[in-house]
N, C-alpha and C positions, 0 to 999 in steps of 0.2 A: 805169680800174680796174686795180689791181695784178694781179688774177686773170688778166686776158686777156694782160697783158704777160708774166707768168710762163708761162702756157700756150703762148703763141706761141714763147717761148724754148725750152720743152721740146719742142715739135713741130718746130722748125726750128733745131737746133744746127748749128754749123759742122763738118760731117762730114769736111771735108778736113783738119782738124787731127789730128795723130798721136794725141793723148791721147784723142780721141773714137773714132778708127778702131780703136785698140787694143782697146777694149771690145766691139766688134762682131765676135764670132767667127763669127756666122752672117749670112747675107744678110738685109737688112731685108725684112719682109713688105710686099707691096703693099697699098695702101688697099683696104678692102672695097667691093664694089659691090652694088647691088640692081637687080632687073629692074623693068620698068614695072608688073607685076602686084602688086608689093609694096604700093604706095600704096592701091589700092582695097581689098585684103584687110585692110590695117592700119586703114583708116578704118572698114571694116565691123566689125572686132573691137573698135575703140574705141567705136563706137556700141552694140554689144551689151554691152560692159562697162559703159557708162554706164547703160543701161536696167536691167541686172542690179543695179548698185549702188543705183539708185533703188528697186528692188523689195525687196531684202534689206538690212535695216538693219545687219547685221554685216559686209557685204562692204566698204563704204568704209573702215572701220577696218582690216580685213585688208589691203586694197590699200595704204593709207598706210604701215602698218608694214612691209609687204613691200618697197615702193619704196625707202624710206629705209634699210632693212636691207641691200638690195643695194649701195647707195652705201657704207655703212659697211664691209661685208665686202671689197668690191673695193679701197677705199682702204687698209684695214688690211693686206691682203696686199701692196699696192704699197709702202707705207711700210716694211714689214718687209723686203721684198726689197732696198730701197735701203740700209737700215741694215746688213743682213747683208753686202752687197757691199762697203761701205766698211770695216766691221770686219774682213772677210776680207783686204783689202789690208794692213791693219795687222798682222794676225796672221802673215802671210807676209813681213813686213818689206819690202814693196814701197812702202808709203806714203811714207816719207821720200825715197826715190829719185825717185818720180813727182812729189812735191811740189816738188822742186828744178828741175823743168822750167820753161820760160817761163810756162806757165799758172799756176804757183804752187799753193798749197794750196787756195785758193778754186776755181780752175779745175779742179783734180783732183776735188774733192768734187762739184762741179756736173756734170762730165763723167761721173763714176761713177754719179751719180743718173740722168742722162738716158739713158745707154747701157743701164743696168739696166732702166729702164722700157721702152725700145724693144725689148729682147730678149725681153720677155714677149709671147707671141702674142696675148693678150687685149688688149694696149694698142693693137693695130691696129684692133680692131673694136668693143670695148665703148664707148668714148667716141663713136665714130661712130654706133652704133645708138642710144645714149641720146639724142644730139642729134636724129637723124632721127626716131625714134619720138616724141619730145617735140613736134617740129614737126607731124607728121601728126596726133597726138591733139589738139593745140591747134586745128588747122584744123578737125578734125571737130567739136569742141565749139563752135567759133564758128558752124559751119553749123547745129548744133542750136539755138543761141541765135537766129540769124536766122530759122530756120523757126518757132520758137516765137513770136517777135515778129510775124511775118507772120500766123500763125494768130490770135494775140491781137488783132490790129488789124482782122481781117476781120469786121466787123459786131458785133452784140450777141451775147453768149454768156451762158450760165448762170453763176451765182456759183461753182458747183463747177468749171466749166471755167476760170474766171479764177484761182481758187486753184491749180488744177493747173498752169496755165501759169506762174504766179509761182513755184511750187515748182521747176519744171523750170529756169526762168531762174536761180533762186538756186543750185541744185545745179550747173548747168553753169558758172556764173561761179566758184563755189568750186573746181570741178574744173580749170578753166583755170589758176587761180592755183596750185593744187597741182602741176600738171604743170610749169609754168614754174619753180616753186621746186625741184622735183625735179631738173630739168636744171641749174640753178645749183648745187644741192647736190652733184651728181655731180662737177663740175669743182672746186668749192671743196674738197670732201673729198679728192679725189685730190691736188691741189696742196698742201694743208695736210699730208697724210700724208707726201708727199715731203719737205717741209720738216723735219718731225720726223725722218724717216729720215736726213736729212743732219746734223741737230743731235745726235742721241742718241749716235752712235759717236765724237764728238769726243774724249772722254776715256775711251773704252772700247775694249778690244781683243777681248773675247769676242763673237763674232757673235751668239750666242743671247741673251746678256744685253742686247745692243744692240737686238735685235728686241723683246724683252719690254718694254724701256723705251719704245720707239717705239709699240708697240701700246697700252700702258696709258695713256700720257699723251695720245695722240691720242684714244683712246676717251673719256677724261674730258672733254676739250675739246669733242668732238663732242656728248656728252650734255648738257653745259652749254648749248651753243648751242640745241639742240633744246628744252630745258626753258624757256629764256627766251622763245623764239618761241611755245611752247605757252601759257605764261602770258599773253603779250601778246595772242595770238589770242582766248583765251576771256575775257580782261578786256574786249576790244573788243566781244565778243558781248553782254556784259551792259550796256555803256555806250553802244554805237553805235546806229546807225539800224536799224530793222527792214527785213526784206525784202531785195531785190536790192542796194539802196544800202548797207545795212548790211554785207552780205557783201563787196561791193566795197571798202568802207572797211576792213574787217578784213584783206583780202588786201593792200591797198596798205601799210597800217601794218606788218603782220607781215613782208612782204617787205622793206620799208625797214629794219626793225630787224635782220632776218637778214643782209642785205647789209652793213649798217654793222658788225655784230659780226664778220663774216667778214673784211672789209677791214682792220679794226683788228688782228685776230689775225694776218693774213698780213703786214701791214706790220711788226708787232712781231717776228714770226719772222724775216722777211727781215733786219731790222736786227740782231737777235741773231746770226744766222748770219754776217753780214758782220763784226761785231765779234769774234766768237769765232775766226774764221779770219784775223783781222788783215788783212782786205782793205780797200782804199780804195773809197769810193763810186763813183769813176769806173770802177773795175774791175767793180763790180757792175752799173753802168748799161750798160757795154759788153755784158754778157751779156743784159740785158733788151732791148737794141736789136738783137740778132741776129735776122735773118729768113731 
């Protein structure tokens, strides 16, 4: 997947190169850490959240909107920061001089993007906690599924209990798919916003206009992806299987469509960026192979 290659390149650039070290005016923050009590507390909160969402019908919609809104806002601010940094280099007439270095224009733009992201304090902990919380919540939901299956298989039960167990299984399966999609969406959104942040200032010197262009185009693309996945999910609900199997089918198809759309967009953006900066594909591949 191009996503993970780009993410690894952003996380592990060659800091020993002067063009990267120039942008780090402050010391890089250490990776965040959590204590052992974080996991039981997080699992308890995840269980309470799932029970609350099963009780109040409005809460799932609120959580879904809130989760993906967090991804949009964080990605928007990251992409705007990248475009502002590149346009500022142009405005101060440093861009042509730095582009004449061995790294070239492509290396300059990529280095400016990466260093600007790493200089944001939130970049050290937001992706870390999104990944960690997604794993903990997914494990919690799997435990709920296993316990429900164990209870459902323990002898004969009333029809109402069977229906309740099936409802819990269906909701927990849907919640697992939603959490996994949220985690993927965080990284896809952040990398896509960074790509737009590098592309928009190519022919623009004004930092604020570059920011507006990055924000608006990224937001349009983001909403289109969400809308397509929304249509696919509810189309499958009407045409798919009932119960847990139907929910699982919806999740798999929707996640497949989502990842396919995101990968196509990322590959197109990467190729457009390489072409606009007159970089050869071996040069771009060398950045993706950086570890």
